[in-house]
C-alpha positions as CSV (number, residue, x, y, z in Angstrom):
1,M,0.1,-0.1,-0.3
2,N,1.5,3.2,-1.1
3,Q,2.2,6.4,1.0
4,K,-0.9,8.2,-0.6
5,S,-3.7,5.6,-0.4
6,T,-2.4,5.6,3.5
7,D,-3.2,9.4,3.8
8,V,-6.7,8.9,1.8
9,E,-7.7,6.4,4.4
10,L,-6.4,8.3,7.1
11,E,-8.7,11.6,6.2
12,G,-11.7,9.5,5.5
13,K,-11.4,8.0,8.9
14,I,-10.6,11.5,10.3
15,K,-14.0,12.6,8.5
16,E,-15.9,10.0,9.7
17,L,-14.8,10.6,13.3
18,E,-16.3,14.1,12.9
19,Q,-19.3,13.4,11.8
20,D,-19.5,11.2,14.7
21,A,-18.6,13.4,17.1
22,L,-21.2,15.8,15.2
23,G,-23.8,13.1,15.8
24,R,-23.1,12.4,19.6
25,I,-23.5,16.3,20.1
26,K,-26.6,16.6,18.7
27,E,-27.9,13.5,20.2
28,E,-27.0,14.8,23.5
29,K,-28.7,18.1,22.8
30,T,-32.0,16.5,22.1
31,L,-31.6,14.0,25.5
32,K,-30.8,16.7,28.2
33,P,-31.6,20.6,27.7
34,N,-29.3,23.2,28.2
35,A,-29.6,26.2,30.0
36,E,-31.4,28.3,26.9
37,Q,-33.8,25.1,26.4
38,I,-34.9,24.8,30.4
39,N,-38.9,26.1,30.6
40,F,-38.8,28.8,32.8
41,S,-42.6,28.9,32.6
42,N,-43.1,27.0,35.8
43,T,-42.9,29.5,38.7
44,E,-41.0,27.0,40.8
45,L,-38.1,27.2,38.3
46,E,-38.5,30.8,37.6
47,N,-38.2,31.9,41.4
48,S,-35.1,29.1,42.1
49,H,-32.5,31.8,41.7
50,L,-34.5,33.9,43.8
51,V,-34.6,34.0,48.0
52,D,-37.7,33.9,49.4
53,G,-39.3,33.9,45.9
54,K,-38.2,37.9,45.2
55,Y,-34.8,38.7,45.6
56,S,-31.9,37.9,43.3
57,I,-27.8,38.0,43.9
58,M,-28.4,41.3,42.2
59,D,-30.7,43.1,44.5
60,L,-28.6,41.8,47.6
61,V,-25.3,42.2,46.5
62,D,-23.6,45.4,45.3
63,I,-22.1,43.7,42.0
64,E,-19.8,46.4,41.1
65,I,-17.7,46.0,44.1
66,L,-18.0,42.8,43.9
67,H,-16.8,42.9,40.5
68,N,-13.5,44.8,41.4
69,S,-12.8,42.7,43.8
70,L,-12.6,39.8,41.6
71,D,-10.4,41.9,39.1
72,K,-8.0,42.5,41.8
73,F,-8.1,38.4,42.5
74,S,-7.7,37.9,38.5
75,L,-4.9,40.0,38.8
76,A,-2.8,38.8,41.8
77,S,-3.2,35.0,41.3
78,G,-3.8,34.9,37.3
79,F,-7.0,33.0,37.7
80,T,-10.1,33.5,35.9
81,A,-13.0,34.6,38.2
82,G,-16.7,34.9,37.3
83,L,-20.1,35.4,38.7
84,L,-22.9,33.0,37.6
85,E,-26.8,33.7,38.8
86,Y,-28.5,30.6,38.8
87,P,-30.1,28.7,37.4
88,S,-30.1,30.9,34.4
89,Q,-26.4,30.9,33.9
90,K,-26.0,34.0,33.0
91,R,-22.5,35.8,33.6
92,L,-23.1,38.9,35.7
93,I,-18.9,39.3,36.2
94,S,-16.3,38.2,34.1
95,T,-12.6,38.7,34.9
96,G,-9.1,37.5,33.5
97,L,-11.2,35.4,30.5
98,R,-8.6,33.4,28.3
99,N,-8.5,34.1,24.8
100,I,-9.2,30.6,24.1
101,C,-12.9,30.7,25.6
102,T,-13.8,34.3,24.5
103,K,-12.5,34.6,21.0
104,F,-13.4,30.8,20.0
105,H,-15.2,28.2,22.5
106,R,-17.6,31.1,23.4
107,A,-17.7,32.8,19.9
108,F,-18.7,30.3,17.7
109,P,-22.5,29.1,18.2
110,E,-21.9,25.4,18.6
111,S,-19.1,25.5,21.1
112,A,-20.7,28.1,23.2
113,E,-23.9,26.3,23.7
114,I,-21.3,23.2,24.7
115,C,-19.8,25.9,27.4
116,R,-23.0,26.3,28.7
117,D,-24.0,22.8,29.0
118,S,-20.6,22.4,30.6
119,N,-21.9,25.4,33.4
120,I,-24.5,23.4,34.0
121,Q,-23.0,20.1,34.6
122,L,-20.4,22.1,37.2
123,T,-23.2,23.8,39.3
124,E,-25.3,20.8,39.1
125,H,-22.6,18.9,40.7
126,S,-21.5,21.5,43.1
127,K,-25.5,21.7,44.5
128,E,-25.1,17.7,45.0
129,L,-21.8,18.1,46.9
130,Q,-23.6,21.3,48.7
131,G,-19.9,22.8,47.7
132,P,-16.9,23.5,45.6
133,S,-16.8,21.5,42.7
134,I,-13.9,20.9,39.9
135,N,-14.4,19.6,36.7
136,T,-12.8,19.2,33.2
137,C,-15.6,21.1,30.8
138,R,-16.2,19.6,27.5
139,H,-13.3,21.3,25.5
140,G,-10.5,19.9,27.7
141,L,-10.3,22.7,30.1
142,V,-10.7,22.6,34.2
143,D,-13.3,25.0,35.7
144,G,-14.0,25.2,39.3
145,V,-16.9,26.6,41.3
146,T,-18.2,27.2,44.5
147,P,-22.3,28.5,45.5
148,I,-23.5,31.3,46.8
149,V,-26.3,30.4,49.6
150,I,-28.4,32.3,51.2
151,R,-31.3,31.1,53.2
152,G,-30.8,27.5,52.0
153,R,-31.1,28.9,48.5
154,N,-28.4,28.6,45.9
155,I,-28.6,31.9,44.0
156,A,-25.4,31.9,42.1
157,Y,-21.8,30.2,41.8
158,L,-18.7,31.8,42.1
159,I,-16.4,30.2,39.1
160,T,-13.0,30.1,38.2
161,G,-10.6,28.2,36.0
162,Q,-9.6,27.9,32.0
163,I,-6.6,26.2,33.2
164,F,-4.6,22.5,32.5
165,F,-3.6,20.6,35.3
166,E,-1.1,18.7,32.5
167,K,0.2,19.6,29.6
168,P,-2.7,19.5,26.9
169,D,-3.0,16.9,24.3
170,I,-2.1,19.0,21.5
171,K,-4.1,16.7,18.2
172,R,-7.3,16.9,20.7
173,F,-7.5,21.0,19.9
174,K,-6.5,20.6,16.6
175,K,-9.3,18.0,15.9
176,Q,-11.3,20.9,18.0
177,A,-10.2,23.4,15.8
178,K,-11.6,21.5,12.5
179,M,-14.5,20.7,13.9
180,Y,-15.8,24.3,14.7
181,G,-14.1,26.0,12.3
182,Y,-11.5,27.9,14.1
183,D,-8.0,29.5,12.6
184,L,-5.9,26.4,13.5
185,D,-2.7,28.8,13.8
186,A,-4.9,31.6,16.2
187,Y,-6.4,28.7,18.3
188,L,-2.9,27.1,19.1
189,E,-1.6,30.0,20.1
190,A,-4.3,31.0,22.4
191,L,-3.5,27.7,23.7
192,S,-0.4,28.1,24.5
193,E,-1.4,31.1,26.8
194,V,-3.6,28.9,29.0
195,P,-1.5,28.0,32.2
196,V,-0.9,24.9,33.7
197,V,-0.8,24.5,37.7
198,S,-1.1,21.9,40.0
199,E,-4.0,20.9,41.6
200,D,-3.1,22.2,44.6
201,Q,-3.0,25.7,43.7
202,F,-6.0,25.8,41.6
203,K,-8.0,24.2,45.0
204,N,-6.1,27.3,47.0
205,A,-7.9,29.2,44.5
206,L,-11.2,28.0,44.9
207,S,-10.6,27.8,48.3
208,F,-10.5,31.7,48.5
209,L,-13.1,32.1,46.5
210,K,-15.5,30.1,48.5
211,E,-14.2,32.5,51.9
212,Q,-15.6,34.8,49.5
213,S,-19.1,33.5,48.8
214,T,-19.2,32.8,52.7
215,I,-18.9,36.7,53.0
216,I,-21.1,37.3,50.0
217,A,-23.6,35.4,51.5
218,E,-23.2,37.0,54.8
219,I,-23.8,40.4,53.2
220,G,-26.6,39.5,51.2
221,L,-28.1,38.2,54.3
222,K,-27.3,41.3,55.9
223,N,-28.9,43.3,53.1
224,L,-32.2,41.0,53.1
225,E,-33.0,41.8,56.8
226,L,-32.4,45.4,55.9
227,K,-34.7,45.0,53.1
228,E,-37.5,42.9,55.1
229,S,-37.3,45.3,58.1
230,T,-37.3,48.8,55.7
231,K,-40.2,46.8,54.1
232,E,-41.9,46.1,57.6
233,L,-41.3,50.0,59.0
234,E,-42.9,51.2,55.4
235,I,-45.7,48.7,55.9
236,E,-46.5,50.1,59.5
237,K,-45.6,53.9,58.2
238,S,-48.6,53.0,55.5
239,N,-50.9,51.7,58.4
240,L,-50.4,54.2,60.7
241,K,-51.0,56.9,57.8
242,E,-54.5,55.2,57.3
243,A,-55.5,55.0,61.0
244,N,-54.6,59.3,60.9
245,I,-56.6,59.6,58.2
246,A,-59.5,57.5,59.6
247,L,-59.3,59.4,62.9
248,Q,-59.2,62.7,61.6
249,V,-62.4,61.9,59.3
250,L,-63.8,60.7,62.5
251,L,-63.1,64.2,63.7
252,D,-64.2,66.2,61.0
253,K,-67.4,63.9,61.4
254,R,-67.8,64.8,65.6
255,H,-67.1,68.7,64.8
256,E,-70.0,68.8,62.3
257,D,-72.3,66.5,64.2
258,K,-71.6,69.0,67.2
259,K,-72.2,71.8,64.7
260,E,-75.0,70.6,63.5
261,M,-76.5,69.4,67.0
262,E,-75.8,73.3,67.8
263,E,-77.6,74.7,64.9
264,N,-80.5,72.7,65.7
265,V,-80.9,74.1,69.2
266,L,-80.5,77.3,68.4
267,T,-83.0,76.9,65.7
268,N,-85.8,75.1,68.1
269,V,-85.0,77.7,70.5
270,T,-85.5,80.7,68.4
271,E,-88.4,79.5,66.5
272,M,-90.3,77.6,69.4
273,M,-89.3,79.2,72.4
274,I,-88.8,83.3,71.6
275,P,-92.2,84.0,70.1
276,Y,-93.5,83.0,73.3
277,F,-91.4,85.0,75.4
278,E,-92.5,87.9,73.1
279,K,-96.2,87.4,73.5
280,I,-95.3,86.9,77.4
281,R,-93.6,90.7,76.9
282,K,-96.8,92.1,75.6
283,T,-99.0,91.0,78.5
284,K,-99.2,93.3,81.8
285,L,-95.9,92.4,83.6
286,N,-94.2,94.4,86.3
287,V,-90.7,95.9,86.4
288,Q,-89.7,92.9,88.4
289,Q,-91.4,90.1,86.1
290,Q,-90.1,91.7,82.7
291,T,-86.9,91.8,84.3
292,I,-87.0,87.8,85.0
293,L,-88.5,87.6,81.6
294,S,-85.2,89.3,80.1
295,I,-82.7,87.1,82.2
296,L,-84.4,84.1,81.2
297,E,-84.4,84.9,77.5
298,S,-81.3,85.8,77.6
299,Y,-79.8,82.9,79.4
300,L,-81.9,80.6,76.9
301,N,-79.8,82.3,74.1
302,E,-76.6,81.8,75.6
303,I,-77.6,78.1,76.2
304,A,-78.6,78.0,72.4
305,S,-75.4,79.9,71.1
306,P,-71.8,78.8,71.3
307,F,-71.2,82.8,71.6
308,T,-69.8,82.3,75.6
309,R,-67.8,79.2,75.5
310,K,-66.2,80.8,72.4
311,I,-65.5,83.9,74.0
312,S,-64.5,82.5,77.4
313,Q,-61.8,80.1,75.6
314,T,-60.3,83.1,73.6
315,Y,-60.4,85.9,76.1
316,L,-59.9,83.5,79.7
317,N,-59.4,86.6,81.9
318,L,-63.2,87.9,81.0
319,T,-64.8,87.4,84.8
320,P,-68.5,85.7,84.7
321,T,-69.5,89.2,85.2
322,E,-68.0,90.7,82.4
323,I,-69.0,87.2,80.0
324,E,-72.7,87.9,81.1
325,V,-73.0,91.5,80.2
326,A,-71.0,90.7,76.7
327,N,-73.7,88.7,76.5
328,L,-76.4,90.9,76.9
329,I,-74.4,93.5,74.5
330,R,-74.3,90.8,71.7
331,H,-78.0,90.4,72.0
332,G,-78.4,94.7,71.4
333,R,-79.2,95.4,75.3
334,N,-78.0,99.1,75.8
335,S,-76.4,99.5,79.1
336,K,-79.6,100.9,81.3
337,E,-81.6,97.8,79.8
338,I,-78.4,95.7,81.3
339,A,-78.1,97.4,84.6
340,D,-81.9,96.6,85.0
341,I,-81.9,92.9,83.9
342,M,-78.7,92.2,86.5
343,C,-80.2,94.9,89.3
344,L,-76.7,97.1,88.8
345,S,-76.1,100.8,88.5
346,T,-75.9,102.1,85.1
347,R,-72.4,103.8,86.2
348,T,-71.2,99.9,87.1
349,I,-72.3,98.9,83.6
350,Y,-70.4,101.1,82.0
351,N,-67.0,100.3,84.0
352,H,-67.8,96.8,82.9
353,R,-67.8,97.7,79.1
354,K,-64.8,99.8,79.0
355,S,-63.2,96.7,81.1
356,I,-64.1,94.3,78.5
357,R,-63.0,96.6,75.7
358,K,-59.7,96.8,76.9
359,K,-59.3,92.9,77.5
360,L,-60.1,92.6,73.9
361,G,-57.6,94.9,72.9
362,I,-60.1,97.1,71.2
363,E,-59.8,100.3,73.8
364,N,-59.4,103.5,72.6
365,K,-60.4,102.5,68.9
366,E,-63.4,103.4,66.8
367,I,-65.1,99.7,66.9
368,N,-68.5,98.7,67.7
369,L,-68.6,96.8,71.0
370,R,-71.7,94.8,69.9
371,S,-70.4,94.1,66.2
372,Y,-67.1,92.9,67.3
373,L,-69.1,90.4,70.3
374,L,-70.9,89.4,67.2
375,S,-68.0,87.7,65.4
376,F,-67.8,85.6,67.8
377,R,-69.9,82.9,66.4
């Protein structure tokens, strides 16, 4: 058998292997859903990355601060770092990523799906272990994750990797380049940039990220508790506001009812009783009887009107006698009539009027005392 026929046979076998590999990939896709194929219409699955069914990692952690921290970790250690939201596999943070992943594995649609599936396998394995997980992805690089758990809920993962524990099999990566249509030389150059580290080194880096995840979880939990307490305060504030509104409504109603009652009493006195006083006054009464009738009429008017209460509340320094005089003035009685009603001298009534004007602050002012007293309604 000559060299040419051998090369042809070898090339044919390679093509068969490629077709077989592509067939297996397509078969795996149909058997196992990737992150994009998962049905998120189910409520439980939709909320599986939310704490208490409502808080995501982005609600509980300052992503910008965490990004800066992971960026420094990558610069200091040479390891990549990232934050994966679970279960969507959405990358919220990526630092120090290798060219072999950014320019090839994740840049081409078919191989990018392999990357997503590898992340799913890695995070699911970590979930089963309830801790850090290390695995070789289907592109041949080593990755590791550690979970961020808040209230028993895996809401995200810190991921690192894109390294080798031993020198890579060049033949394998050449086949991958051909399978996915990569530029072979550029791909092999990117491959040469991937570091080979010991397993202990990688575990130490993952251990550091595990501690970071614990800190992140503690911060997230405190932020969550703060959110909940803030929400409770807002609810209490809202309830208090509603209670104050209800109380104000009741007070306004009480004021309206009170005003209505006063108006009804005044109306009843004015329409039902005052006319009879006028009829009695037209009968033959002696001076004493007229005086008593006037006093009774005055006191009845005083009971029916809020004037006495209002003036006593506003001007607490008025004496009871001065309030009685003020009430009679308000009802149109002159000094002589008031003197007769109260069995006092006209001079005494004059002095009371003068004292009332002074206490009301209208002394030496051109203000009619009766008009001023009528303003107290």
